[in-house]
C-alpha positions, 0 to 999 in steps of 0.5 A: 266230906269236909267238916266245914260242910256241917258249919255251912249247913248250919249257917243256911238255917232260916233265922225263925228255925231252931239252931240248937237241941230242943229244950223239951221233949216234943219240941223241935230241935236242929239236927244235921243229917244227910238229905234225900239228895245226899247233901248235908242239911240242917233241919228241925225235927221233933225231939222224941221218937214215936212210942209203941203205944199212943199213951207212952212217952216218946223215946228221947234217948236210946241206949247204944250198947248192943245195937248197930246204927247203919242208917238215919244217923244225925248230929245235934249241935249243942253247948251243954246238956242237963241231968236231974238228980235228987230234985236238982238240975245240973248243967254240963258244959265243956271245960274248954267252953267249946261246943260239941255235937250229940250223936243221934238217930232220926226217923221219918214221919209216920201217919201218927208221928212227925219226923223226929230224932233221939240222942244216943246214950252210954254209961256215964263217964267220970265227970257225969257219974256223980250225977247220973248213971247214963249220959248222951254221946258227946262228939267233940268238934271234928268228930261229927263226920266220923259219925255221919259217914261211918268213918270210925267203928261205932265202938270208938265213937259211942263212949263217954269222953275222958275225965276232966272234959265237962264241968257240972254246975247246979242250975237254977232256971231263974238265972236265964233271962226271958226273951222279953228281957233280952229284947229290952 
């Protein structure tokens, strides 16, 4: 399938739906996956897979090493991700300011949990390692179909990107205008 189909699925989103990764665990976020009819679709799923016990925290990130992901793959559109270290929050974006996708998996709804997704993680790459031991699997644009269609071996995809791909910035949530401020 052409890469363009992911972009077409993204454009078909209803404006009221999220078109980005969820801000917090348990909130809806956009994922691109194959639907029941075999076509690409962008849907809103809850970020965080069902925990084994109701009182446990959902699985928002799944370690990829030593596992195979034969089905229920998805990609999560993103332009940045965050890590916390020593009570400080750091924002990571690509040096070239390009958006990307996060490699993920999704699960259908169960009687006690809605349809949900989690992002896969790997050992942190050189750019992220000063801030965290692990990071989400980032797919540059053009690689999203490699993940969804099993075109490339998982070991070639589930790894950190090379050094000098990301910039890290200390992030103060106060810098972000509220929705009400944007409407003025």
